[in-house]
N, C-alpha and C positions, 0 to 999 in steps of 0.2 A: 538386649543388642548388643552385640558386643563394640570396645571402641574400633576395632578395623573397619567393621560395617558401618558405622557413624560417620567413619574418614571417608568411607568411600561413597556412601551417600550423599555429604555433605560438601566434599571436596576442600574441606578443612584439613591440613595437615596435621599429622601426628604431634609435632612440638608444641604447634599452636593451642591445642586441644590440650594439651598437656599443660601448658599455661594458663589456660582457663579454668580447668579444672582445681588447679593448686591455687588460686587466687593471686598467680603473678602478675595479670593484667586487670585493671580495672573494668569492670564490665560493663559493656553499653549493649543499647538494642541492636546496632548494626553489628555486632560480635555475635549476635544469635540468629540473624535473618538465613545462614547458609543450613541451619539446622531444622528450620520449620518445616519444609516438606519432609524429609526424614522424619520428625518426630510428630507431624501432624499438629502442633501446635503453634500460636503467634508468638512473637518475640515477649511481648507481654506477659503472656501465659507462663513461659518459661522462668522468666526474670523473677515474675512475683508467684512463685509456685506454691499452692496452699492457701493464697490470699487473695487469687483471682478467682472468677467464677469459672466453675470446670475442672478444677487443679484439686481440690479440696480432697483429702486422703480418705475420708470418711463417705463419699459420696459413691453410691453404688454404679451410677452412669456418668461418663465422662461428656460433657456438652462443649461442643468447641464454639468458644464465644469470639468474634471478631471485635476487634477495637472500634469504638464510635472516632468520627472524625468531624471536628469542628468546622463551621461556617458562618463567615463573620455576616454581619446584619449593618446596612447603611442605617444611621441615624435619622429619626424624622426629625423634620424640621423644628418641630415644637421644644424638642428635648436634644438639639445641636450641640449645645455648649457642654453635654455629658460627654460626647464621642471623643475618641483620639483621633487624629488626623490621618487620613490616607492621600498622599500626592497622587496626581495625573501625572504620566510620564510626558503626555504632549503639550503640557500648559500650567499655569500656577495656580491655577482653581484646585482645591482640595476639597474631598469629601470626607464627612464624619461618620465613624464608625462606632459602635457601641461597645462598650467595654467587654459584656458578654454575647459571644455566638450562640449560635444553634448546632447541637451534637447529633449527629446521623449515622446510624451503622454503615460501616463501610461497605458493605454489601448492599445495602439500599443506593448507594451513590453510585456504585459501579455499575449494578445491575438494571437500576430503573433511571435513574437521570444519565447514566452514561457519562459521567463528568468526574473529575477530582474534585476533593473540597478547595483546593488552589484557586481553582476556575469558577467556583460557585459564590453567590452573595444572595442574601435576603434583602429585600425591599418590603417596605410596608405601603399599601395602594393608601393613597389620600385622595379625599373628594369622590364623586359617584360617576365621573365619567365612563369608568369600565362596568357599570353594574348593568345587568345583573351578574355576568360573569365574576366579576372580582368586585367584591364590596369594600368601601372605607374599612379600614383597620387589618384587615388580611393580608396576610404576608405571602410574598411572591418568590421562588426562587429562581435567580437568573443567571443561566451560566455565559459568562464574561468572555469565554474561548469562542463563541459563534456572535460574531459582528457584522455578518452579512444576512439581510432582510430574505433569504430563500430558505425553506420555503416561506410563503406567505403565513403569518401567524402574529402572535404575541411577543412582543420584544420591548427591553427596557431603554427606553432613549432620553437624552439628556434635552430638557427644553429651552427657553431663550432666557430663563431666570436662573439656567445651571442646576435645576431641580433634576433627579429621577423618577419618570413616570412611567406608567405601562400604558402602551396603545399597540392596536392591532395594525399591523403594517402591510400593504397591497404593493407590490411593484409594478408601475405602469411603464412596460417597456417601448416606450418612443423611438422613432427613424433616428434621431441626433443623439438623445441624450437620455437615460433613464428618472423618472421621476417617483416619488413613493405617495401613497396615498395613506394619510394617518388618520386612522378612523377610530372613534369612541364608540365602543357597544352600546353606550345610552344615547338613544335616538335624540334626545333634547341637546345635544351637544353635536355639533358641525363639524364634520370631516375636514380635512385640508391637504393640499398637495403640496409635496417640496422637493426641490432636486436631491438624488440621492447624496451628491456630494455634498449637501450642506447638512445632510440628518447626520448627528451622531447618536450611534446605537451602542448602549452599554453591554448589552448582552441579549440571550432569546430566553424567554420564560419556559421554564421546563416544569412548574410545578407550583401549586397555590393550597397553602396552609387554611382552611376554613374551620371556625367554631361550629357545632352543629347543635 
């Protein structure tokens, strides 16, 4: 591809391209984003050419590898002192986040979960209230951008002790005010009804990671 063609496809000026080629600008991933569609590679692949999967010179076929994105995990109560703090915008309560998060392919987040990594949070299920749907210790991926209990389904909510738990929510649309039925899938645990205005929804459960 000629320089003129690359300039035309990327929208980057000839002067800017020349400065990048000659090392007059300290290269960042942002500088490479305009070239991704024209060249068919991610900014990470271009920057780390030859050291990134799919860019080795001795490979007979080129595999396009999308970078992974990190999703934070809420620290379990048993190891809460090991996590870093994440403040809630609306109050003084803070959640603890594990120092190590989960990495998922960007295509999985976009095409399967339909959410960005910034919106997602991994929560570990505790207790048997959601068994057999979700067993103790299993990881649930929560979309924090979905805080309205519609459609009915599994949601992460904050209980009276400020803990994040997974429950099945069913909106009961009354005449004057909406109430929500909070359901445990385990029949040994009783369901309860609360006003929608008193329920703090952390997000919608979109995926569960199970060990087989």
